[in-house]
DSSP file (Angstrom, degrees, kcal/mol; ACC not computed):
  #  RESIDUE AA STRUCTURE BP1 BP2  ACC     N-H-->O    O-->H-N    N-H-->O    O-->H-N    TCO  KAPPA ALPHA  PHI   PSI    X-CA   Y-CA   Z-CA
    1    1 A M              0   0    0      0, 0.0     2,-0.5     0, 0.0    41,-0.1   0.000 360.0 360.0 360.0 141.2   61.0    0.3    9.7
    2    2 A T        -     0   0    0     40,-0.0    56,-2.9     2,-0.0     2,-0.4  -0.840 360.0-163.7-100.1 131.8   61.7    2.6   12.6
    3    3 A I  E     -A   57   0A   0     -2,-0.5     2,-0.3    54,-0.2    54,-0.2  -0.954  16.7-176.1-112.4 132.8   64.7    2.0   14.9
    4    4 A V  E     -A   56   0A   0     52,-2.9    52,-2.6    -2,-0.4     2,-0.5  -0.933  28.5-130.0-133.5 153.9   64.7    3.8   18.2
    5    5 A V  E     -A   55   0A   0     -2,-0.3    50,-0.2    63,-0.3     2,-0.1  -0.875  34.8-160.1 -96.2 132.6   66.8    4.3   21.3
    6    6 A T    >   -     0   0    0     48,-3.0     3,-2.0    -2,-0.5     4,-0.3  -0.393  37.4 -78.9-107.6-176.0   64.9    3.7   24.5
    7    7 A D  G >  S+     0   0    0      1,-0.3     3,-0.9     2,-0.2    47,-0.1   0.609 113.2  81.0 -64.4 -13.4   65.3    4.7   28.1
    8    8 A N  G 3  S+     0   0    0      1,-0.2    -1,-0.3    46,-0.2    46,-0.1   0.786  89.1  58.0 -61.4 -23.7   67.9    2.0   28.7
    9    9 A C  G X> S+     0   0    0     -3,-2.0     3,-2.5    45,-0.2     4,-1.8   0.763  79.8 111.3 -75.0 -25.4   70.4    4.4   27.2
   10   10 A R  T <4 S+     0   0    0     -3,-0.9    22,-0.2    -4,-0.3    21,-0.1  -0.267  90.5   4.9 -57.4 130.7   69.6    7.1   29.7
   11   11 A L  T 34 S+     0   0    0     20,-1.5    84,-0.3     1,-0.1    -1,-0.3   0.503 127.6  66.4  70.2   8.4   72.6    7.7   32.0
   12   12 A C  T <4  +     0   0    0     -3,-2.5    77,-2.8    19,-0.6    80,-0.3   0.687  59.9 177.5-110.4 -65.7   74.7    5.3   30.0
   13   13 A R     <  +     0   0    0     -4,-1.8     2,-0.2    75,-0.2    73,-0.2   0.888  10.8 176.2  52.5  46.6   75.3    6.8   26.6
   14   14 A F        -     0   0    0     74,-0.1     3,-0.2    -5,-0.1    -1,-0.2  -0.575  16.2-157.9 -66.1 143.1   77.5    4.0   25.4
   15   15 A T    >>  +     0   0    0     71,-0.5     4,-0.9    -2,-0.2     3,-0.6   0.000  55.3 118.6-122.9  31.3   78.2    4.9   21.8
   16   16 A E  H 3> S+     0   0    0      1,-0.2     4,-0.8     2,-0.2     3,-0.4   0.838  74.7  65.5 -58.6 -31.7   79.2    1.6   20.2
   17   17 A C  H >> S+     0   0    0      1,-0.2     4,-0.8    -3,-0.2     3,-0.7   0.863  95.3  55.5 -57.7 -39.0   76.2    2.2   18.0
   18   18 A V  H X4 S+     0   0    0     -3,-0.6     3,-0.5     1,-0.2    -1,-0.2   0.851 100.6  58.7 -65.5 -35.3   77.8    5.2   16.4
   19   19 A T  H 3< S+     0   0    0     -4,-0.9    -1,-0.2    -3,-0.4    -2,-0.2   0.733 111.1  40.4 -70.7 -21.8   80.8    3.2   15.4
   20   20 A V  H << S+     0   0    0     -4,-0.8    -1,-0.2    -3,-0.7    -2,-0.2   0.499  86.8 109.4-103.7  -5.5   78.8    0.8   13.3
   21   21 A C    <<  -     0   0    0     -4,-0.8     3,-0.3    -3,-0.5     5,-0.1  -0.589  49.7-164.6 -76.2 121.1   76.4    3.2   11.7
   22   22 A P  S    S+     0   0    0      0, 0.0    -1,-0.1     0, 0.0    -4,-0.0   0.580  85.1  39.9 -81.3  -7.4   77.1    3.7    8.0
   23   23 A V  S    S-     0   0    0      0, 0.0    -2,-0.0     0, 0.0     0, 0.0   0.333 101.0-118.4-126.7   7.8   75.0    6.8    7.7
   24   24 A A        +     0   0    0     -3,-0.3    59,-0.1    -6,-0.2    -6,-0.1   0.961  55.9 151.0  54.5  60.5   75.6    8.9   10.8
   25   25 A C        +     0   0    0     14,-0.1    11,-2.7    56,-0.1     2,-0.3   0.370  36.0 104.2-101.6   4.0   72.0    8.9   12.1
   26   26 A F  E     +B   35   0B   0     56,-0.4    56,-3.3     9,-0.2     2,-0.3  -0.665  42.4 179.4 -92.8 143.9   72.8    9.3   15.8
   27   27 A H  E     -BC  34  81B   0      7,-2.3     7,-2.9    -2,-0.3     2,-0.3  -0.933  10.4-158.4-133.5 154.8   72.4   12.4   17.8
   28   28 A A  E     -B   33   0B   0     52,-0.9     5,-0.2    -2,-0.3     2,-0.2  -0.979  14.8-175.9-141.6 150.9   73.2   12.9   21.5
   29   29 A D        -     0   0    0      3,-2.4    50,-0.0    -2,-0.3     5,-0.0  -0.502  58.1 -73.2-120.9-161.7   72.4   15.1   24.5
   30   30 A D  S    S+     0   0    0     -2,-0.2     3,-0.1     1,-0.2    -2,-0.0   0.638 128.1  34.2 -72.7 -13.3   73.9   15.0   28.0
   31   31 A D  S    S-     0   0    0      1,-0.3   -20,-1.5   -21,-0.1   -19,-0.6   0.740 121.7 -21.2-112.1 -32.0   71.9   11.9   28.9
   32   32 A M        -     0   0    0    -22,-0.2    -3,-2.4   -21,-0.1    -1,-0.3  -0.936  60.3 -93.1-165.0 179.7   71.6    9.6   25.9
   33   33 A V  E     -B   28   0B   0     -2,-0.3     2,-0.3    -5,-0.2    -5,-0.3  -0.733  28.6-160.0-109.7 163.5   71.6    9.2   22.1
   34   34 A Y  E     -B   27   0B   0     -7,-2.9    -7,-2.3    -2,-0.3     2,-0.4  -0.955  14.1-126.8-139.8 154.6   68.7    9.3   19.6
   35   35 A I  E     -B   26   0B   0     -2,-0.3     2,-0.9    -9,-0.2    41,-0.2  -0.894   9.1-144.3-108.2 134.0   68.2    8.0   16.1
   36   36 A D    >>  -     0   0    0    -11,-2.7     4,-2.3    -2,-0.4     3,-1.7  -0.854  11.7-166.6 -92.5 105.0   67.1   10.2   13.2
   37   37 A N  T 34 S+     0   0    0     -2,-0.9    -1,-0.1     1,-0.3    36,-0.1   0.538  83.0  69.8 -75.2  -4.9   64.9    7.8   11.2
   38   38 A N  T 34 S+     0   0    0      1,-0.1    -1,-0.3   -13,-0.1    -2,-0.0   0.681 114.2  28.8 -76.8 -18.2   64.9   10.2    8.3
   39   39 A V  T <4 S+     0   0    0     -3,-1.7    -2,-0.2   -14,-0.1    -1,-0.1   0.725  97.6 101.8-107.4 -35.7   68.6    9.3    7.9
   40   40 A C     <  -     0   0    0     -4,-2.3   -19,-0.0   -15,-0.2    -5,-0.0  -0.215  53.8-159.9 -55.1 136.9   68.6    5.7    9.2
   41   41 A I        -     0   0    0      0, 0.0    -1,-0.1     0, 0.0    -4,-0.1   0.235  39.4-115.7-104.2  11.7   68.7    3.0    6.5
   42   42 A D        +     0   0    0      1,-0.1    -2,-0.1   -41,-0.1   -40,-0.0   0.851  67.2 143.4  60.1  37.9   67.4    0.3    8.8
   43   43 A C        -     0   0    0      1,-0.1    -1,-0.1     0, 0.0    -3,-0.0   0.742  48.2-147.5 -77.2 -21.9   70.6   -1.8    8.6
   44   44 A R    >   +     0   0    0      1,-0.1     3,-0.7     3,-0.0   -23,-0.1   0.575  55.6 132.1  68.1  12.1   70.1   -2.7   12.2
   45   45 A A  T 3>  +     0   0    0      1,-0.2     4,-0.5     2,-0.2    -1,-0.1   0.799  68.6  57.1 -62.8 -27.8   73.9   -2.9   12.8
   46   46 A C  H 3> S+     0   0    0      1,-0.2     4,-0.8     2,-0.1     3,-0.3   0.778  90.6  72.5 -74.4 -28.1   73.4   -0.8   16.0
   47   47 A I  H X4 S+     0   0    0     -3,-0.7     3,-0.8     1,-0.2     8,-0.3   0.929  99.6  40.4 -60.5 -52.0   71.0   -3.1   17.7
   48   48 A P  H 34 S+     0   0    0      0, 0.0    -1,-0.2     0, 0.0    -2,-0.1   0.713 110.8  58.4 -73.8 -16.8   73.3   -6.0   18.7
   49   49 A V  H 3< S+     0   0    0     -4,-0.5    -2,-0.2    -3,-0.3   -33,-0.2   0.603  75.9 105.3 -88.7  -9.3   76.2   -3.8   19.7
   50   50 A C    X<  -     0   0    0     -3,-0.8     3,-1.3    -4,-0.8     5,-0.1  -0.589  60.6-153.7 -73.8 118.9   74.4   -1.8   22.4
   51   51 A P  T 3  S+     0   0    0      0, 0.0    -1,-0.2     0, 0.0    -2,-0.0   0.604  93.4  41.4 -71.9  -9.6   75.6   -3.1   25.8
   52   52 A V  T 3  S-     0   0    0    -38,-0.1    -2,-0.1    48,-0.0    -3,-0.0   0.184 107.8-118.6-120.4  15.6   72.4   -2.2   27.5
   53   53 A K    <   +     0   0    0     -3,-1.3   -45,-0.1    -6,-0.1   -44,-0.1   0.876  65.5 142.9  50.6  45.1   69.9   -3.3   24.8
   54   54 A A        +     0   0    0    -46,-0.1   -48,-3.0   -47,-0.1     2,-0.5   0.625  45.8  79.1 -87.8 -15.1   68.6    0.2   24.4
   55   55 A I  E     +A    5   0A   0     -8,-0.3     2,-0.3   -50,-0.2   -50,-0.2  -0.847  59.0 166.5-105.0 125.6   68.1    0.1   20.7
   56   56 A L  E     -A    4   0A   0    -52,-2.6   -52,-2.9    -2,-0.5     2,-0.2  -0.950  37.0-114.5-135.9 152.4   65.0   -1.6   19.3
   57   57 A S  E >   -A    3   0A   0     -2,-0.3     3,-1.8   -54,-0.2     4,-0.5  -0.572  38.2-112.6 -76.2 149.9   63.1   -2.0   16.1
   58   58 A E  G >  S+     0   0    0    -56,-2.9     3,-1.3     1,-0.3    -1,-0.1   0.857 118.1  59.8 -51.9 -38.0   59.6   -0.5   16.3
   59   59 A D  G 3  S+     0   0    0      1,-0.3    -1,-0.3   -57,-0.2   -56,-0.1   0.733 104.9  49.5 -64.6 -22.3   58.2   -4.1   16.0
   60   60 A D  G <  S+     0   0    0     -3,-1.8     2,-0.3     2,-0.1    -1,-0.3   0.406  84.8 113.1 -99.0   0.9   60.0   -5.0   19.2
   61   61 A L    <   -     0   0    0     -3,-1.3     2,-0.1    -4,-0.5     5,-0.1  -0.550  64.8-130.1 -76.0 134.9   58.8   -2.1   21.3
   62   62 A A    >>  -     0   0    0     -2,-0.3     3,-2.2     1,-0.1     4,-0.7  -0.408  32.8-102.7 -71.5 160.7   56.4   -2.8   24.2
   63   63 A D  G >4 S+     0   0    0      1,-0.3     3,-0.9     2,-0.2     4,-0.3   0.872 123.8  54.5 -55.3 -38.4   53.3   -0.6   24.3
   64   64 A D  G 34 S+     0   0    0      1,-0.2    -1,-0.3     2,-0.1     3,-0.0   0.471 107.9  51.8 -78.0   1.2   54.8    1.5   27.1
   65   65 A Q  G X4 S+     0   0    0     -3,-2.2     3,-2.2     1,-0.1     4,-0.3   0.482  79.1  93.7-108.2  -7.5   57.9    2.1   24.9
   66   66 A K  T XX S+     0   0    0     -3,-0.9     3,-1.7    -4,-0.7     4,-0.5   0.770  72.0  70.7 -60.8 -26.3   56.2    3.3   21.8
   67   67 A H  H 3> S+     0   0    0     -4,-0.3     4,-2.0     1,-0.3     3,-0.3   0.710  81.7  75.8 -63.8 -17.5   56.5    7.0   22.8
   68   68 A W  H <> S+     0   0    0     -3,-2.2     4,-2.5     1,-0.2    -1,-0.3   0.724  82.8  66.5 -67.5 -20.4   60.2    6.6   22.1
   69   69 A I  H <> S+     0   0    0     -3,-1.7     4,-1.9    -4,-0.3    -1,-0.2   0.962 107.8  38.2 -61.3 -50.2   59.5    6.8   18.4
   70   70 A E  H  X S+     0   0    0     -4,-0.5     4,-2.8    -3,-0.3     5,-0.2   0.893 114.3  55.0 -68.1 -40.6   58.3   10.4   18.8
   71   71 A V  H  X S+     0   0    0     -4,-2.0     4,-2.9     1,-0.2     5,-0.3   0.934 109.5  47.1 -59.3 -46.6   61.1   11.2   21.4
   72   72 A N  H  X S+     0   0    0     -4,-2.5     4,-2.3     1,-0.2     5,-0.3   0.908 112.7  49.7 -62.1 -41.8   63.8   10.1   19.0
   73   73 A A  H  X S+     0   0    0     -4,-1.9     4,-1.2    -5,-0.2    -2,-0.2   0.935 116.3  41.2 -62.5 -46.5   62.2   12.1   16.1
   74   74 A E  H  X S+     0   0    0     -4,-2.8     4,-0.7     2,-0.2    -2,-0.2   0.945 119.4  42.2 -68.5 -48.6   62.0   15.2   18.2
   75   75 A R  H >X S+     0   0    0     -4,-2.9     3,-0.9    -5,-0.2     4,-0.7   0.895 110.9  54.7 -70.5 -39.7   65.4   15.1   19.9
   76   76 A S  H >< S+     0   0    0     -4,-2.3     3,-0.6    -5,-0.3    -1,-0.2   0.866 106.5  52.3 -63.7 -33.7   67.4   13.9   16.9
   77   77 A S  H 3< S+     0   0    0     -4,-1.2    -1,-0.3    -5,-0.3    -2,-0.2   0.697 111.8  47.0 -74.4 -16.6   66.2   16.9   14.9
   78   78 A A  H << S+     0   0    0     -3,-0.9    -1,-0.2    -4,-0.7    -2,-0.2   0.480 106.1  66.2-101.2  -4.2   67.2   19.3   17.7
   79   79 A L  S << S-     0   0    0     -4,-0.7   -50,-0.1    -3,-0.6     3,-0.1  -0.828  84.9-100.7-121.6 155.6   70.7   17.9   18.3
   80   80 A P        -     0   0    0      0, 0.0   -52,-0.9     0, 0.0     2,-0.1  -0.338  47.1 -93.3 -70.8 155.8   74.0   17.7   16.4
   81   81 A V  B     -C   27   0B   0    -54,-0.2     2,-0.6     1,-0.1   -54,-0.3  -0.421  31.3-143.9 -65.6 139.7   75.0   14.5   14.6
   82   82 A L        +     0   0    0    -56,-3.3   -56,-0.4     1,-0.1    -1,-0.1  -0.941  29.9 162.7-108.3 111.7   77.3   12.2   16.7
   83   83 A E        +     0   0    0     -2,-0.6     2,-0.3   -58,-0.1    -1,-0.1   0.573  54.0  56.1-108.2 -11.7   79.8   10.6   14.4
   84   84 A D  S    S-     0   0    0      1,-0.0   -66,-0.1   -65,-0.0     2,-0.1  -0.905  89.1 -96.3-125.1 151.3   82.5    9.3   16.7
   85   85 A K        -     0   0    0     -2,-0.3   -69,-0.1   -67,-0.1    -2,-0.1  -0.389  42.5-161.7 -61.5 137.3   82.6    7.1   19.7
   86   86 A Q        -     0   0    0    -73,-0.2   -71,-0.5    -2,-0.1     3,-0.1  -0.813  28.6 -91.6-116.5 158.2   82.4    9.0   23.0
   87   87 A P        -     0   0    0      0, 0.0    -1,-0.0     0, 0.0     0, 0.0  -0.464  50.7-107.0 -65.2 142.7   83.3    8.0   26.5
   88   88 A P        -     0   0    0      0, 0.0   -75,-0.2     0, 0.0   -74,-0.1  -0.245  44.6 -87.7 -63.1 161.7   80.3    6.6   28.3
   89   89 A L    >   -     0   0    0    -77,-2.8     3,-2.2     1,-0.1     4,-0.3  -0.311  37.2-109.8 -65.3 155.1   78.8    8.7   31.0
   90   90 A P  T 3  S+     0   0    0      0, 0.0     4,-0.3     0, 0.0     3,-0.3   0.763 121.4  52.9 -57.9 -24.5   80.3    8.4   34.6
   91   91 A T  T 3> S+     0   0    0      1,-0.2     4,-2.3     2,-0.1     5,-0.2   0.408  82.1  99.7 -88.9   1.5   77.1    6.7   35.6
   92   92 A A  H <> S+     0   0    0     -3,-2.2     4,-2.8   -80,-0.3     5,-0.2   0.902  79.7  45.7 -61.2 -48.3   77.2    4.1   32.8
   93   93 A E  H  > S+     0   0    0     -4,-0.3     4,-2.2    -3,-0.3    -1,-0.2   0.906 115.1  46.7 -66.6 -40.5   78.5    1.1   34.6
   94   94 A S  H  > S+     0   0    0     -4,-0.3     4,-2.3     2,-0.2    -1,-0.2   0.886 113.8  49.6 -67.4 -37.0   76.2    1.5   37.6
   95   95 A R  H  X S+     0   0    0     -4,-2.3     4,-2.0   -84,-0.3    -2,-0.2   0.906 109.4  51.6 -66.7 -41.3   73.3    2.0   35.2
   96   96 A R  H  X>S+     0   0    0     -4,-2.8     5,-2.5     1,-0.2     4,-0.7   0.924 111.3  47.3 -60.7 -44.0   74.3   -1.1   33.2
   97   97 A A  H ><5S+     0   0    0     -4,-2.2     3,-0.8     4,-0.2    -1,-0.2   0.902 109.4  53.8 -63.3 -41.1   74.4   -3.1   36.5
   98   98 A E  H 3<5S+     0   0    0     -4,-2.3    -1,-0.2     1,-0.3    -2,-0.2   0.870 109.4  48.8 -59.8 -37.3   71.0   -1.7   37.5
   99   99 A L  H 3<5S-     0   0    0     -4,-2.0    -1,-0.3    -5,-0.1    -2,-0.2   0.596 119.1-113.5 -79.4 -11.5   69.6   -2.9   34.2
  100  100 A G  T <<5       0   0    0     -3,-0.8    -3,-0.2    -4,-0.7    -2,-0.1   0.730 360.0 360.0  87.3  23.4   71.1   -6.3   34.6
  101  101 A Y      <       0   0    0     -5,-2.5    -4,-0.2    -6,-0.1    -5,-0.1   0.374 360.0 360.0-114.3 360.0   73.6   -6.3   31.8
């Protein structure tokens, strides 16, 4: 099963997901985090802890979100592993409110 980070993470980059990941499969850039599904063990621990519901199983992706599978694969392979919780982006709270969370 593929687990992906979607656009809800953009401009938030809350990293609660990183703290529960047993295998260090998260990678980050300046806008958001991504999952490396070559490392992910599909434990799904990250899904319920995301405060903006940005992390989804492939089965739960809407058709217009399926491109995030490829985005996560490409971006995670190009970025360093994120193993520790980071401060959210300065735009995180306003983005969370915009998303309704």
